[in-house]
Residue, then its C-alpha position, 0 to 999 in steps of 0.5 A: m517532544l518539541k525537539s523531536f518535532h523540530q528534527s522531523w520538520q528539519t528532515l522534511l525540509q531537507e527532503l524537499k530541498q533535495g527532491w524538488v526536481g523529482l517532485h516537479l517531474v512527478l507533478g508534471v506526470a500527474i497533471a498530464s495524466r489527469f489531462i489525458h484521462a479527461l480526453i476520454t469521452n466514452p463513459t465506459l472507458y472513462k470509468s475503466i481507465s482511471e487517471i491513476l492507471v494513466a499515471v502509472l503507465l506514463g511514469l513507467y514509459l518515462r522511467n524506462s524510455f529515457v535517462l531521468g538522472e540521479c537528481t530526480k530520485a529523491g523527489v520520486k521517493f518523496s512522492i511515494q512515501r511522504v505525499l502518499r501518506f499525506g493523501i491517505i491521512l486526508l482520506g480519513l475525512r471521508l469516513s467516520l470511526q463507525d465506518v472504520a470499525a465496521t470494516g476493520i473488525k471483519a477485516l482483522v479476521l480476514v487479514t489474519i487468515c491471509i497473513a498466515i496462509a502467505l507465510v506458510l505457503a512461502h515457507f513450503a514453496g521456498r523449501l520445494f524450490r530450494v530457495p534460501p529460507r531468508l529470501a522465502a521469508l522476506i517474500g512471504v512477509g512482503t506479500a502478507i503485510c505491506g510489501n517493501t516496507a515489511i521486507v526492509a523492516t524484517a531483513p535485519v531480524l533475519d540477518a538477510n543480505e543485500e542480494e536477498i533484500s533486492f530479490a524480495v523487493a523486486t519480486i514484490t514490486l513485479f507482482g504489485l505492478l501486475a495487480v495494479l493492471v489486472y485486479p480492476i479488470l478481474g473485478h469488473l469481469i467477476g462483477l464484484s461490488d465496491r465493498a467486496f473488491g475493496l476487501w479483496a484488494g486490501t488483503a491480496v495486494n502487496d504494497t500500500s501504494q499498490v492497494v491505493a492505486v487498485g482501489a482508486m481505479y475501481g471506485e471511491a467506495a472500493l478505495n475507502v474499504a481497501t484503505i481501511v483493510k490495508l491499514t489494518r494489515n499495516t498495524l500487524m507488522a510490528p508483532l509479525i516481525v517479532l514473531v518471524g524473528l523468533t521463529s526463524s531462529l528455532g532451527s539454530r540454537n546459536k541464533v536464538s538469543t541474537n534474534a530474540r534481542q533484535a526482536s525485543r529492540l524493535d522500535w514499535a513506534k516506527l513499525i506502527p506507521g504514523f499515517v495510520i494514526g493520522f488517518l484515525v485522527m481525521s476519522l475522529i474529526r469526521t465522527a465528532g463533526i457529524a455528531l455535533g452537526f457541523l459536518p454532513q453524513d454524506v458529502s455528495n448529499p450535504g443538505d444545509l451544511h453547504l460550507a462544511a461540505d465544500i471544505l470536505l470536498a476541497f480536502d477530498q480533492v487534495s487527497k485524490f491529487a496527492i494519491l495521483m502524484a504518489l502513483a505517478g512516482v510508483g511508475l517513475n520508480t519502477d525499472l523494468k530492466s532490473l525486474r528482468r534480472l530477477g531469478i526464476k525461483p523467486l518468481i515462482i515463489g512469488t507467483c505461488v503465494a500471490l495466486v493462492l492468496a488472491v484465490i483464497s482471499l476472494s473465496l473467503i470474501l464471496f462465500t463466508p460471512l467475512g465478506s458481508 
């Protein structure tokens, strides 16, 4: 245990050492985005155009207008992965376990339905447009679970090559970026409540960073719900990858034993993200604090627990800024030129899966008890 902790700590320090230049760039974009957002005086625009949207757009502009250099890549990657997960863990202090359970149980049913739809739709769309089955499966898994992480984790089980992985990642990145820009606008036009929008974002948007961005743009309550739903999706990644690896080999007897062995060797500890556990631990601390009377039920209405409320608010601000930095990194990491080289067929499959999943997910939320 101590050896493992020491190795993880050394890895973290090494990543910080390699990424300090990129981290400074990400930090600068985050601070500039917050400053630009503060200049908006119109209340309607201030709410509609969040600081996270400004950070994503500013990062996109810098990434695609200037040559940033190789020295920045490690820091940008660190912000997208480590900093984002740190922010999500601290989000757990906003919510008690009762809140998580109340949202998570219905979310599990909703997420399971949406995952099944995404995988089946990707399979048939791939056959219709004659896209390699492995590429179609990667796009389906990326849309169904958690974007690029699921694609990278599933690729070895499917024996996918680098080109198929790159195409799938580019497709998911493109539609995730569009979701960040379009979903909040659609949500306001439809008049979705924070809870309904959070459920929608959590089930229909791809990558964790994109879900967090979309939820935060809509409001804090929407972010809370979207985060719980997305983490529920993430916990299903391990069993889904095993299932995909086994079912993909049904058509070829020679590959059955190989894929079965690969699926059985999956490191389940790595497939159940540590930040999900961290989020639940923080929620447990919040729950215990409320039960013992040390923490207020609502930070915005602390009553006599002023010191505890101030501490929670401080952690909340750290969480918000960590998420802001991570989403600035998403913008800085998106190369629009590489997206232009994406073939039309993967785009068609991605479009079909993304649009149908969005419509079905929203319909289930609005017209069935799953959205209540």
